[in-house]
N, CA, C and O atoms as a GROMACS GRO file, in nm:
protein
  596
    1UNK      N    1   3.552   1.113   2.225
    1UNK     CA    2   3.513   1.064   2.114
    1UNK      C    3   3.427   0.931   2.132
    1UNK      O    4   3.315   0.918   2.083
    2UNK      N    5   3.492   0.836   2.206
    2UNK     CA    6   3.422   0.705   2.238
    2UNK      C    7   3.287   0.734   2.301
    2UNK      O    8   3.195   0.657   2.276
    3UNK      N    9   3.268   0.837   2.379
    3UNK     CA   10   3.134   0.842   2.449
    3UNK      C   11   3.043   0.883   2.340
    3UNK      O   12   2.933   0.828   2.339
    4UNK      N   13   3.075   0.991   2.228
    4UNK     CA   14   2.987   1.020   2.123
    4UNK      C   15   2.940   0.892   2.048
    4UNK      O   16   2.822   0.875   2.017
    5UNK      N   17   3.039   0.802   2.022
    5UNK     CA   18   3.014   0.695   1.918
    5UNK      C   19   2.916   0.609   2.001
    5UNK      O   20   2.819   0.555   1.947
    6UNK      N   21   2.942   0.597   2.133
    6UNK     CA   22   2.862   0.502   2.211
    6UNK      C   23   2.704   0.559   2.210
    6UNK      O   24   2.604   0.488   2.198
    7UNK      N   25   2.707   0.702   2.226
    7UNK     CA   26   2.562   0.759   2.231
    7UNK      C   27   2.494   0.728   2.096
    7UNK      O   28   2.383   0.676   2.090
    8UNK      N   29   2.572   0.762   1.984
    8UNK     CA   30   2.524   0.733   1.847
    8UNK      C   31   2.464   0.595   1.836
    8UNK      O   32   2.350   0.581   1.790
    9UNK      N   33   2.537   0.492   1.876
    9UNK     CA   34   2.512   0.360   1.858
    9UNK      C   35   2.391   0.330   1.942
    9UNK      O   36   2.304   0.254   1.899
   10UNK      N   37   2.383   0.393   2.074
   10UNK     CA   38   2.274   0.366   2.143
   10UNK      C   39   2.149   0.418   2.083
   10UNK      O   40   2.048   0.349   2.078
   11UNK      N   41   2.155   0.556   2.032
   11UNK     CA   42   2.040   0.595   1.963
   11UNK      C   43   1.995   0.536   1.847
   11UNK      O   44   1.878   0.553   1.813
   12UNK      N   45   2.077   0.463   1.775
   12UNK     CA   46   2.049   0.390   1.650
   12UNK      C   47   1.973   0.265   1.702
   12UNK      O   48   1.868   0.235   1.644
   13UNK      N   49   2.016   0.189   1.807
   13UNK     CA   50   1.952   0.083   1.866
   13UNK      C   51   1.812   0.127   1.918
   13UNK      O   52   1.714   0.061   1.882
   14UNK      N   53   1.798   0.218   1.986
   14UNK     CA   54   1.656   0.272   2.031
   14UNK      C   55   1.573   0.296   1.934
   14UNK      O   56   1.455   0.263   1.947
   15UNK      N   57   1.623   0.363   1.811
   15UNK     CA   58   1.534   0.400   1.706
   15UNK      C   59   1.501   0.264   1.622
   15UNK      O   60   1.392   0.250   1.569
   16UNK      N   61   1.587   0.179   1.616
   16UNK     CA   62   1.570   0.063   1.543
   16UNK      C   63   1.451  -0.029   1.617
   16UNK      O   64   1.368  -0.091   1.552
   17UNK      N   65   1.457  -0.027   1.751
   17UNK     CA   66   1.369  -0.092   1.830
   17UNK      C   67   1.227  -0.027   1.812
   17UNK      O   68   1.124  -0.094   1.805
   18UNK      N   69   1.230   0.104   1.807
   18UNK     CA   70   1.093   0.189   1.795
   18UNK      C   71   1.039   0.140   1.672
   18UNK      O   72   0.921   0.105   1.660
   19UNK      N   73   1.139   0.137   1.566
   19UNK     CA   74   1.068   0.115   1.422
   19UNK      C   75   1.002  -0.028   1.414
   19UNK      O   76   0.891  -0.046   1.363
   20UNK      N   77   1.079  -0.129   1.469
   20UNK     CA   78   1.038  -0.269   1.476
   20UNK      C   79   0.913  -0.271   1.558
   20UNK      O   80   0.828  -0.354   1.526
   21UNK      N   81   0.886  -0.184   1.670
   21UNK     CA   82   0.773  -0.202   1.731
   21UNK      C   83   0.663  -0.148   1.657
   21UNK      O   84   0.556  -0.209   1.660
   22UNK      N   85   0.675  -0.040   1.590
   22UNK     CA   86   0.563   0.036   1.512
   22UNK      C   87   0.510  -0.040   1.381
   22UNK      O   88   0.397  -0.026   1.334
   23UNK      N   89   0.596  -0.111   1.336
   23UNK     CA   90   0.564  -0.189   1.201
   23UNK      C   91   0.482  -0.330   1.233
   23UNK      O   92   0.527  -0.421   1.304
   24UNK      N   93   0.363  -0.330   1.172
   24UNK     CA   94   0.272  -0.433   1.180
   24UNK      C   95   0.244  -0.494   1.031
   24UNK      O   96   0.199  -0.423   0.941
   25UNK      N   97   0.268  -0.606   1.017
   25UNK     CA   98   0.237  -0.639   0.862
   25UNK      C   99   0.079  -0.652   0.863
   25UNK      O  100   0.010  -0.674   0.963
   26UNK      N  101   0.035  -0.634   0.730
   26UNK     CA  102  -0.114  -0.643   0.731
   26UNK      C  103  -0.171  -0.791   0.770
   26UNK      O  104  -0.102  -0.893   0.768
   27UNK      N  105  -0.294  -0.786   0.801
   27UNK     CA  106  -0.343  -0.924   0.849
   27UNK      C  107  -0.353  -1.036   0.763
   27UNK      O  108  -0.354  -1.154   0.798
   28UNK      N  109  -0.360  -0.994   0.657
   28UNK     CA  110  -0.371  -1.117   0.542
   28UNK      C  111  -0.239  -1.175   0.507
   28UNK      O  112  -0.238  -1.280   0.442
   29UNK      N  113  -0.124  -1.118   0.545
   29UNK     CA  114   0.018  -1.184   0.529
   29UNK      C  115   0.024  -1.318   0.624
   29UNK      O  116  -0.015  -1.324   0.741
   30UNK      N  117   0.077  -1.411   0.555
   30UNK     CA  118   0.068  -1.538   0.619
   30UNK      C  119   0.221  -1.610   0.576
   30UNK      O  120   0.221  -1.675   0.472
   31UNK      N  121   0.339  -1.602   0.647
   31UNK     CA  122   0.437  -1.694   0.606
   31UNK      C  123   0.411  -1.838   0.590
   31UNK      O  124   0.486  -1.906   0.519
   32UNK      N  125   0.311  -1.887   0.651
   32UNK     CA  126   0.286  -2.027   0.652
   32UNK      C  127   0.217  -2.054   0.522
   32UNK      O  128   0.229  -2.163   0.466
   33UNK      N  129   0.141  -1.950   0.472
   33UNK     CA  130   0.055  -1.991   0.354
   33UNK      C  131   0.123  -1.935   0.217
   33UNK      O  132   0.081  -1.971   0.107
   34UNK      N  133   0.222  -1.851   0.234
   34UNK     CA  134   0.321  -1.804   0.125
   34UNK      C  135   0.434  -1.900   0.082
   34UNK      O  136   0.547  -1.891   0.128
   35UNK      N  137   0.398  -1.986  -0.006
   35UNK     CA  138   0.519  -2.072  -0.044
   35UNK      C  139   0.595  -2.001  -0.148
   35UNK      O  140   0.551  -1.902  -0.206
   36UNK      N  141   0.703  -2.052  -0.169
   36UNK     CA  142   0.823  -1.997  -0.264
   36UNK      C  143   0.750  -1.965  -0.395
   36UNK      O  144   0.750  -1.853  -0.445
   37UNK      N  145   0.688  -2.070  -0.447
   37UNK     CA  146   0.626  -2.050  -0.568
   37UNK      C  147   0.532  -1.918  -0.581
   37UNK      O  148   0.543  -1.836  -0.671
   38UNK      N  149   0.449  -1.914  -0.485
   38UNK     CA  150   0.340  -1.810  -0.474
   38UNK      C  151   0.420  -1.676  -0.471
   38UNK      O  152   0.390  -1.583  -0.546
   39UNK      N  153   0.527  -1.670  -0.380
   39UNK     CA  154   0.607  -1.551  -0.366
   39UNK      C  155   0.680  -1.495  -0.493
   39UNK      O  156   0.701  -1.375  -0.514
   40UNK      N  157   0.719  -1.610  -0.581
   40UNK     CA  158   0.794  -1.576  -0.701
   40UNK      C  159   0.698  -1.515  -0.794
   40UNK      O  160   0.719  -1.408  -0.853
   41UNK      N  161   0.581  -1.594  -0.807
   41UNK     CA  162   0.471  -1.548  -0.906
   41UNK      C  163   0.416  -1.395  -0.870
   41UNK      O  164   0.395  -1.310  -0.956
   42UNK      N  165   0.398  -1.378  -0.733
   42UNK     CA  166   0.356  -1.257  -0.704
   42UNK      C  167   0.444  -1.146  -0.728
   42UNK      O  168   0.390  -1.041  -0.764
   43UNK      N  169   0.582  -1.152  -0.715
   43UNK     CA  170   0.675  -1.072  -0.725
   43UNK      C  171   0.676  -1.047  -0.883
   43UNK      O  172   0.670  -0.931  -0.925
   44UNK      N  173   0.684  -1.147  -0.965
   44UNK     CA  174   0.695  -1.126  -1.104
   44UNK      C  175   0.563  -1.056  -1.154
   44UNK      O  176   0.573  -0.978  -1.248
   45UNK      N  177   0.438  -1.080  -1.098
   45UNK     CA  178   0.329  -1.023  -1.142
   45UNK      C  179   0.323  -0.880  -1.108
   45UNK      O  180   0.232  -0.818  -1.163
   46UNK      N  181   0.399  -0.815  -1.029
   46UNK     CA  182   0.379  -0.669  -0.976
   46UNK      C  183   0.408  -0.579  -1.098
   46UNK      O  184   0.370  -0.462  -1.092
   47UNK      N  185   0.473  -0.624  -1.207
   47UNK     CA  186   0.478  -0.521  -1.305
   47UNK      C  187   0.367  -0.515  -1.386
   47UNK      O  188   0.356  -0.426  -1.470
   48UNK      N  189   0.281  -0.603  -1.369
   48UNK     CA  190   0.177  -0.617  -1.482
   48UNK      C  191   0.032  -0.573  -1.419
   48UNK      O  192  -0.077  -0.603  -1.467
   49UNK      N  193   0.054  -0.495  -1.301
   49UNK     CA  194  -0.077  -0.448  -1.233
   49UNK      C  195  -0.111  -0.328  -1.279
   49UNK      O  196  -0.085  -0.228  -1.212
   50UNK      N  197  -0.179  -0.319  -1.412
   50UNK     CA  198  -0.202  -0.198  -1.501
   50UNK      C  199  -0.345  -0.147  -1.466
   50UNK      O  200  -0.381  -0.033  -1.498
   51UNK      N  201  -0.424  -0.232  -1.400
   51UNK     CA  202  -0.561  -0.197  -1.369
   51UNK      C  203  -0.620  -0.247  -1.250
   51UNK      O  204  -0.559  -0.338  -1.193
   52UNK      N  205  -0.730  -0.205  -1.200
   52UNK     CA  206  -0.787  -0.254  -1.081
   52UNK      C  207  -0.829  -0.420  -1.085
   52UNK      O  208  -0.823  -0.488  -0.983
   53UNK      N  209  -0.863  -0.466  -1.191
   53UNK     CA  210  -0.885  -0.609  -1.205
   53UNK      C  211  -0.760  -0.677  -1.181
   53UNK      O  212  -0.764  -0.775  -1.107
   54UNK      N  213  -0.653  -0.645  -1.229
   54UNK     CA  214  -0.534  -0.714  -1.216
   54UNK      C  215  -0.483  -0.696  -1.064
   54UNK      O  216  -0.438  -0.794  -1.004
   55UNK      N  217  -0.489  -0.574  -1.004
   55UNK     CA  218  -0.474  -0.592  -0.863
   55UNK      C  219  -0.555  -0.662  -0.782
   55UNK      O  220  -0.512  -0.719  -0.682
   56UNK      N  221  -0.666  -0.665  -0.814
   56UNK     CA  222  -0.771  -0.748  -0.749
   56UNK      C  223  -0.727  -0.902  -0.756
   56UNK      O  224  -0.722  -0.971  -0.654
   57UNK      N  225  -0.696  -0.948  -0.878
   57UNK     CA  226  -0.653  -1.089  -0.894
   57UNK      C  227  -0.503  -1.121  -0.817
   57UNK      O  228  -0.478  -1.234  -0.774
   58UNK      N  229  -0.425  -1.027  -0.807
   58UNK     CA  230  -0.311  -1.044  -0.733
   58UNK      C  231  -0.343  -1.059  -0.594
   58UNK      O  232  -0.292  -1.152  -0.532
   59UNK      N  233  -0.433  -0.966  -0.528
   59UNK     CA  234  -0.480  -0.947  -0.407
   59UNK      C  235  -0.541  -1.109  -0.362
   59UNK      O  236  -0.501  -1.172  -0.264
   60UNK      N  237  -0.636  -1.153  -0.452
   60UNK     CA  238  -0.710  -1.272  -0.417
   60UNK      C  239  -0.620  -1.395  -0.426
   60UNK      O  240  -0.649  -1.496  -0.361
   61UNK      N  241  -0.504  -1.393  -0.508
   61UNK     CA  242  -0.440  -1.495  -0.521
   61UNK      C  243  -0.309  -1.493  -0.430
   61UNK      O  244  -0.271  -1.603  -0.390
   62UNK      N  245  -0.236  -1.380  -0.393
   62UNK     CA  246  -0.110  -1.370  -0.344
   62UNK      C  247  -0.101  -1.288  -0.219
   62UNK      O  248   0.010  -1.261  -0.172
   63UNK      N  249  -0.228  -1.241  -0.154
   63UNK     CA  250  -0.229  -1.132  -0.047
   63UNK      C  251  -0.138  -1.201   0.066
   63UNK      O  252  -0.072  -1.133   0.144
   64UNK      N  253  -0.140  -1.340   0.071
   64UNK     CA  254  -0.060  -1.389   0.206
   64UNK      C  255   0.092  -1.350   0.170
   64UNK      O  256   0.169  -1.356   0.265
   65UNK      N  257   0.138  -1.315   0.062
   65UNK     CA  258   0.288  -1.302   0.028
   65UNK      C  259   0.300  -1.154   0.032
   65UNK      O  260   0.405  -1.116  -0.020
   66UNK      N  261   0.224  -1.058   0.079
   66UNK     CA  262   0.221  -0.926   0.062
   66UNK      C  263   0.333  -0.855   0.167
   66UNK      O  264   0.302  -0.789   0.265
   67UNK      N  265   0.449  -0.881   0.130
   67UNK     CA  266   0.572  -0.819   0.221
   67UNK      C  267   0.682  -0.789   0.150
   67UNK      O  268   0.686  -0.840   0.038
   68UNK      N  269   0.773  -0.721   0.181
   68UNK     CA  270   0.901  -0.695   0.110
   68UNK      C  271   0.882  -0.628  -0.025
   68UNK      O  272   0.802  -0.535  -0.035
   69UNK      N  273   0.957  -0.673  -0.133
   69UNK     CA  274   0.955  -0.638  -0.262
   69UNK      C  275   0.799  -0.651  -0.308
   69UNK      O  276   0.744  -0.563  -0.374
   70UNK      N  277   0.742  -0.758  -0.270
   70UNK     CA  278   0.599  -0.758  -0.345
   70UNK      C  279   0.511  -0.666  -0.277
   70UNK      O  280   0.411  -0.635  -0.342
   71UNK      N  281   0.524  -0.611  -0.153
   71UNK     CA  282   0.443  -0.514  -0.101
   71UNK      C  283   0.480  -0.375  -0.162
   71UNK      O  284   0.400  -0.283  -0.178
   72UNK      N  285   0.604  -0.374  -0.191
   72UNK     CA  286   0.644  -0.223  -0.259
   72UNK      C  287   0.583  -0.241  -0.400
   72UNK      O  288   0.518  -0.145  -0.442
   73UNK      N  289   0.594  -0.343  -0.473
   73UNK     CA  290   0.525  -0.351  -0.600
   73UNK      C  291   0.381  -0.312  -0.603
   73UNK      O  292   0.334  -0.236  -0.687
   74UNK      N  293   0.303  -0.375  -0.492
   74UNK     CA  294   0.160  -0.339  -0.492
   74UNK      C  295   0.128  -0.189  -0.449
   74UNK      O  296   0.029  -0.130  -0.491
   75UNK      N  297   0.220  -0.132  -0.362
   75UNK     CA  298   0.209  -0.006  -0.331
   75UNK      C  299   0.223   0.086  -0.445
   75UNK      O  300   0.147   0.182  -0.454
   76UNK      N  301   0.317   0.064  -0.535
   76UNK     CA  302   0.348   0.143  -0.671
   76UNK      C  303   0.239   0.139  -0.754
   76UNK      O  304   0.195   0.237  -0.814
   77UNK      N  305   0.191   0.018  -0.761
   77UNK     CA  306   0.076  -0.014  -0.855
   77UNK      C  307  -0.040   0.066  -0.806
   77UNK      O  308  -0.087   0.152  -0.880
   78UNK      N  309  -0.092   0.043  -0.682
   78UNK     CA  310  -0.204   0.125  -0.629
   78UNK      C  311  -0.189   0.276  -0.630
   78UNK      O  312  -0.285   0.345  -0.665
   79UNK      N  313  -0.079   0.329  -0.595
   79UNK     CA  314  -0.064   0.461  -0.588
   79UNK      C  315  -0.069   0.522  -0.734
   79UNK      O  316  -0.123   0.632  -0.752
   80UNK      N  317  -0.014   0.455  -0.835
   80UNK     CA  318  -0.024   0.494  -0.970
   80UNK      C  319  -0.163   0.491  -1.022
   80UNK      O  320  -0.204   0.584  -1.090
   81UNK      N  321  -0.239   0.388  -0.993
   81UNK     CA  322  -0.379   0.375  -1.032
   81UNK      C  323  -0.446   0.508  -0.960
   81UNK      O  324  -0.499   0.590  -1.035
   82UNK      N  325  -0.445   0.530  -0.836
   82UNK     CA  326  -0.519   0.634  -0.784
   82UNK      C  327  -0.478   0.779  -0.816
   82UNK      O  328  -0.549   0.878  -0.802
   83UNK      N  329  -0.358   0.774  -0.859
   83UNK     CA  330  -0.274   0.905  -0.900
   83UNK      C  331  -0.313   0.950  -1.049
   83UNK      O  332  -0.357   1.061  -1.078
   84UNK      N  333  -0.291   0.853  -1.131
   84UNK     CA  334  -0.300   0.865  -1.266
   84UNK      C  335  -0.416   0.814  -1.366
   84UNK      O  336  -0.432   0.857  -1.480
   85UNK      N  337  -0.494   0.713  -1.303
   85UNK     CA  338  -0.605   0.657  -1.354
   85UNK      C  339  -0.724   0.667  -1.277
   85UNK      O  340  -0.791   0.568  -1.247
   86UNK      N  341  -0.757   0.806  -1.236
   86UNK     CA  342  -0.858   0.846  -1.137
   86UNK      C  343  -1.011   0.805  -1.210
   86UNK      O  344  -1.112   0.778  -1.146
   87UNK      N  345  -1.002   0.806  -1.339
   87UNK     CA  346  -1.131   0.761  -1.418
   87UNK      C  347  -1.155   0.607  -1.380
   87UNK      O  348  -1.261   0.560  -1.421
   88UNK      N  349  -1.084   0.536  -1.318
   88UNK     CA  350  -1.122   0.409  -1.291
   88UNK      C  351  -1.146   0.386  -1.153
   88UNK      O  352  -1.127   0.273  -1.110
   89UNK      N  353  -1.186   0.478  -1.073
   89UNK     CA  354  -1.216   0.484  -0.925
   89UNK      C  355  -1.328   0.382  -0.928
   89UNK      O  356  -1.314   0.279  -0.861
   90UNK      N  357  -1.434   0.401  -0.997
   90UNK     CA  358  -1.557   0.319  -0.984
   90UNK      C  359  -1.525   0.170  -0.999
   90UNK      O  360  -1.588   0.089  -0.932
   91UNK      N  361  -1.423   0.130  -1.091
   91UNK     CA  362  -1.380  -0.005  -1.089
   91UNK      C  363  -1.332  -0.060  -0.939
   91UNK      O  364  -1.363  -0.165  -0.884
   92UNK      N  365  -1.253   0.036  -0.898
   92UNK     CA  366  -1.196  -0.012  -0.762
   92UNK      C  367  -1.310  -0.009  -0.652
   92UNK      O  368  -1.301  -0.088  -0.558
   93UNK      N  369  -1.407   0.071  -0.658
   93UNK     CA  370  -1.512   0.067  -0.575
   93UNK      C  371  -1.597  -0.058  -0.587
   93UNK      O  372  -1.635  -0.122  -0.489
   94UNK      N  373  -1.623  -0.087  -0.705
   94UNK     CA  374  -1.708  -0.217  -0.726
   94UNK      C  375  -1.626  -0.342  -0.681
   94UNK      O  376  -1.677  -0.436  -0.621
   95UNK      N  377  -1.502  -0.336  -0.712
   95UNK     CA  378  -1.417  -0.458  -0.644
   95UNK      C  379  -1.432  -0.460  -0.493
   95UNK      O  380  -1.464  -0.560  -0.429
   96UNK      N  381  -1.405  -0.340  -0.441
   96UNK     CA  382  -1.417  -0.325  -0.288
   96UNK      C  383  -1.544  -0.370  -0.239
   96UNK      O  384  -1.541  -0.433  -0.133
   97UNK      N  385  -1.669  -0.347  -0.300
   97UNK     CA  386  -1.773  -0.381  -0.259
   97UNK      C  387  -1.822  -0.536  -0.271
   97UNK      O  388  -1.908  -0.589  -0.200
   98UNK      N  389  -1.752  -0.593  -0.371
   98UNK     CA  390  -1.744  -0.737  -0.367
   98UNK      C  391  -1.670  -0.812  -0.245
   98UNK      O  392  -1.708  -0.917  -0.193
   99UNK      N  393  -1.561  -0.740  -0.213
   99UNK     CA  394  -1.480  -0.789  -0.093
   99UNK      C  395  -1.415  -0.674  -0.035
   99UNK      O  396  -1.310  -0.624  -0.077
  100UNK      N  397  -1.491  -0.629   0.076
  100UNK     CA  398  -1.434  -0.510   0.155
  100UNK      C  399  -1.297  -0.523   0.195
  100UNK      O  400  -1.242  -0.420   0.233
  101UNK      N  401  -1.228  -0.634   0.193
  101UNK     CA  402  -1.090  -0.641   0.255
  101UNK      C  403  -1.014  -0.595   0.136
  101UNK      O  404  -0.902  -0.552   0.162
  102UNK      N  405  -1.047  -0.594   0.021
  102UNK     CA  406  -0.971  -0.529  -0.095
  102UNK      C  407  -0.950  -0.395  -0.082
  102UNK      O  408  -0.844  -0.348  -0.124
  103UNK      N  409  -1.061  -0.299  -0.015
  103UNK     CA  410  -1.030  -0.159   0.005
  103UNK      C  411  -0.914  -0.149   0.114
  103UNK      O  412  -0.817  -0.076   0.094
  104UNK      N  413  -0.926  -0.224   0.226
  104UNK     CA  414  -0.822  -0.215   0.335
  104UNK      C  415  -0.702  -0.248   0.252
  104UNK      O  416  -0.606  -0.171   0.262
  105UNK      N  417  -0.693  -0.334   0.185
  105UNK     CA  418  -0.553  -0.369   0.116
  105UNK      C  419  -0.503  -0.248   0.021
  105UNK      O  420  -0.386  -0.211   0.018
  106UNK      N  421  -0.595  -0.197  -0.048
  106UNK     CA  422  -0.556  -0.067  -0.130
  106UNK      C  423  -0.512   0.039  -0.056
  106UNK      O  424  -0.405   0.090  -0.089
  107UNK      N  425  -0.584   0.091   0.053
  107UNK     CA  426  -0.556   0.181   0.149
  107UNK      C  427  -0.416   0.152   0.237
  107UNK      O  428  -0.345   0.243   0.279
  108UNK      N  429  -0.393   0.028   0.253
  108UNK     CA  430  -0.279  -0.014   0.328
  108UNK      C  431  -0.152   0.024   0.235
  108UNK      O  432  -0.049   0.068   0.285
  109UNK      N  433  -0.165   0.006   0.116
  109UNK     CA  434  -0.065   0.030   0.030
  109UNK      C  435  -0.043   0.192  -0.028
  109UNK      O  436   0.043   0.221  -0.111
  110UNK      N  437  -0.121   0.274   0.021
  110UNK     CA  438  -0.087   0.413   0.010
  110UNK      C  439   0.008   0.430   0.138
  110UNK      O  440  -0.040   0.465   0.246
  111UNK      N  441   0.139   0.406   0.121
  111UNK     CA  442   0.221   0.401   0.240
  111UNK      C  443   0.344   0.493   0.215
  111UNK      O  444   0.353   0.571   0.120
  112UNK      N  445   0.434   0.475   0.309
  112UNK     CA  446   0.562   0.564   0.282
  112UNK      C  447   0.661   0.541   0.188
  112UNK      O  448   0.761   0.612   0.176
  113UNK      N  449   0.630   0.426   0.109
  113UNK     CA  450   0.709   0.393  -0.016
  113UNK      C  451   0.656   0.465  -0.141
  113UNK      O  452   0.721   0.469  -0.245
  114UNK      N  453   0.530   0.524  -0.125
  114UNK     CA  454   0.482   0.583  -0.238
  114UNK      C  455   0.544   0.735  -0.264
  114UNK      O  456   0.567   0.813  -0.171
  115UNK      N  457   0.564   0.762  -0.389
  115UNK     CA  458   0.662   0.896  -0.410
  115UNK      C  459   0.548   1.023  -0.369
  115UNK      O  460   0.426   1.010  -0.381
  116UNK      N  461   0.596   1.105  -0.336
  116UNK     CA  462   0.542   1.258  -0.320
  116UNK      C  463   0.461   1.280  -0.412
  116UNK      O  464   0.347   1.294  -0.369
  117UNK      N  465   0.474   1.292  -0.536
  117UNK     CA  466   0.412   1.337  -0.661
  117UNK      C  467   0.276   1.238  -0.646
  117UNK      O  468   0.166   1.293  -0.650
  118UNK      N  469   0.283   1.118  -0.634
  118UNK     CA  470   0.157   1.022  -0.650
  118UNK      C  471   0.086   1.056  -0.514
  118UNK      O  472  -0.037   1.056  -0.521
  119UNK      N  473   0.146   1.088  -0.384
  119UNK     CA  474   0.058   1.121  -0.281
  119UNK      C  475  -0.015   1.246  -0.316
  119UNK      O  476  -0.138   1.252  -0.306
  120UNK      N  477   0.054   1.345  -0.356
  120UNK     CA  478  -0.011   1.462  -0.388
  120UNK      C  479  -0.126   1.460  -0.501
  120UNK      O  480  -0.224   1.534  -0.494
  121UNK      N  481  -0.105   1.368  -0.606
  121UNK     CA  482  -0.214   1.359  -0.714
  121UNK      C  483  -0.319   1.282  -0.638
  121UNK      O  484  -0.434   1.318  -0.661
  122UNK      N  485  -0.304   1.191  -0.559
  122UNK     CA  486  -0.411   1.128  -0.492
  122UNK      C  487  -0.496   1.217  -0.422
  122UNK      O  488  -0.618   1.212  -0.438
  123UNK      N  489  -0.426   1.320  -0.325
  123UNK     CA  490  -0.478   1.410  -0.261
  123UNK      C  491  -0.577   1.505  -0.347
  123UNK      O  492  -0.692   1.533  -0.313
  124UNK      N  493  -0.516   1.545  -0.456
  124UNK     CA  494  -0.581   1.638  -0.554
  124UNK      C  495  -0.697   1.575  -0.611
  124UNK      O  496  -0.806   1.631  -0.611
  125UNK      N  497  -0.676   1.454  -0.662
  125UNK     CA  498  -0.804   1.383  -0.710
  125UNK      C  499  -0.911   1.362  -0.624
  125UNK      O  500  -1.028   1.373  -0.660
  126UNK      N  501  -0.866   1.323  -0.483
  126UNK     CA  502  -0.979   1.308  -0.385
  126UNK      C  503  -1.052   1.431  -0.354
  126UNK      O  504  -1.174   1.425  -0.337
  127UNK      N  505  -0.989   1.542  -0.345
  127UNK     CA  506  -1.044   1.666  -0.318
  127UNK      C  507  -1.135   1.728  -0.433
  127UNK      O  508  -1.245   1.780  -0.414
  128UNK      N  509  -1.072   1.715  -0.553
  128UNK     CA  510  -1.124   1.800  -0.675
  128UNK      C  511  -1.199   1.715  -0.772
  128UNK      O  512  -1.274   1.765  -0.856
  129UNK      N  513  -1.179   1.594  -0.762
  129UNK     CA  514  -1.232   1.499  -0.877
  129UNK      C  515  -1.329   1.389  -0.838
  129UNK      O  516  -1.364   1.296  -0.910
  130UNK      N  517  -1.367   1.414  -0.713
  130UNK     CA  518  -1.446   1.289  -0.654
  130UNK      C  519  -1.603   1.298  -0.694
  130UNK      O  520  -1.665   1.403  -0.678
  131UNK      N  521  -1.662   1.184  -0.748
  131UNK     CA  522  -1.788   1.177  -0.778
  131UNK      C  523  -1.872   1.198  -0.668
  131UNK      O  524  -1.830   1.145  -0.566
  132UNK      N  525  -1.984   1.261  -0.656
  132UNK     CA  526  -2.071   1.282  -0.543
  132UNK      C  527  -2.100   1.197  -0.454
  132UNK      O  528  -2.099   1.216  -0.333
  133UNK      N  529  -2.138   1.065  -0.532
  133UNK     CA  530  -2.183   0.945  -0.434
  133UNK      C  531  -2.058   0.874  -0.404
  133UNK      O  532  -2.077   0.761  -0.360
  134UNK      N  533  -1.936   0.909  -0.416
  134UNK     CA  534  -1.814   0.845  -0.357
  134UNK      C  535  -1.745   0.908  -0.257
  134UNK      O  536  -1.640   0.861  -0.215
  135UNK      N  537  -1.802   1.028  -0.208
  135UNK     CA  538  -1.728   1.107  -0.107
  135UNK      C  539  -1.666   1.029   0.008
  135UNK      O  540  -1.562   1.066   0.061
  136UNK      N  541  -1.735   0.915   0.046
  136UNK     CA  542  -1.678   0.863   0.180
  136UNK      C  543  -1.530   0.783   0.138
  136UNK      O  544  -1.430   0.792   0.209
  137UNK      N  545  -1.533   0.718   0.034
  137UNK     CA  546  -1.410   0.658  -0.017
  137UNK      C  547  -1.305   0.767  -0.046
  137UNK      O  548  -1.189   0.750  -0.008
  138UNK      N  549  -1.342   0.881  -0.114
  138UNK     CA  550  -1.240   1.008  -0.146
  138UNK      C  551  -1.174   1.047  -0.006
  138UNK      O  552  -1.053   1.059   0.014
  139UNK      N  553  -1.274   1.063   0.086
  139UNK     CA  554  -1.212   1.109   0.229
  139UNK      C  555  -1.114   1.031   0.281
  139UNK      O  556  -1.012   1.077   0.333
  140UNK      N  557  -1.147   0.884   0.267
  140UNK     CA  558  -1.056   0.789   0.313
  140UNK      C  559  -0.910   0.792   0.244
  140UNK      O  560  -0.802   0.781   0.301
  141UNK      N  561  -0.934   0.806   0.121
  141UNK     CA  562  -0.802   0.821   0.019
  141UNK      C  563  -0.716   0.952   0.052
  141UNK      O  564  -0.593   0.955   0.057
  142UNK      N  565  -0.793   1.049   0.072
  142UNK     CA  566  -0.733   1.164   0.101
  142UNK      C  567  -0.651   1.154   0.242
  142UNK      O  568  -0.532   1.185   0.253
  143UNK      N  569  -0.721   1.113   0.334
  143UNK     CA  570  -0.669   1.100   0.475
  143UNK      C  571  -0.534   1.011   0.462
  143UNK      O  572  -0.423   1.046   0.503
  144UNK      N  573  -0.569   0.880   0.391
  144UNK     CA  574  -0.437   0.803   0.400
  144UNK      C  575  -0.321   0.868   0.333
  144UNK      O  576  -0.208   0.861   0.381
  145UNK      N  577  -0.352   0.936   0.213
  145UNK     CA  578  -0.243   0.992   0.136
  145UNK      C  579  -0.184   1.105   0.217
  145UNK      O  580  -0.064   1.122   0.195
  146UNK      N  581  -0.234   1.178   0.298
  146UNK     CA  582  -0.196   1.277   0.375
  146UNK      C  583  -0.114   1.229   0.509
  146UNK      O  584  -0.034   1.299   0.571
  147UNK      N  585  -0.146   1.111   0.535
  147UNK     CA  586  -0.077   1.036   0.640
  147UNK      C  587  -0.046   0.894   0.610
  147UNK      O  588  -0.108   0.806   0.670
  148UNK      N  589   0.046   0.865   0.521
  148UNK     CA  590   0.068   0.735   0.479
  148UNK      C  591   0.140   0.642   0.553
  148UNK      O  592   0.180   0.543   0.493
  149UNK      N  593   0.166   0.656   0.684
  149UNK     CA  594   0.253   0.556   0.770
  149UNK      C  595   0.166   0.458   0.803
  149UNK      O  596   0.204   0.362   0.871
   0.00000   0.00000   0.00000
């Protein structure tokens, strides 16, 4: 019995090390630039990310705090917009053209915290509802939703 417990503990330790090595925060996160006030405002604001303009404002003001609960809120908002408000794709594209890092931010947030229904809706939208002139971004969205890690 002791041997099997030791094997399980060793397996968990190895798995934990592997997960820690695989995770890399986004390049815009900065613990030194994310002060407590910014983090509190960013987290409060995640509930108000109802359109791409709001997500873009949050990105420009608080991207340095994009971690933990804040990151999960961003992921939920981004996924919901791509899944349920596909008609606003051009708004996203226009903001991304102003600041290409915003596209990286949005794609980063199609991650493993996004629910399966949203991932499937993003894939379906990208495959079936993509405007002809936006095929490149649709391909990137589909690929990310299919492999959200």
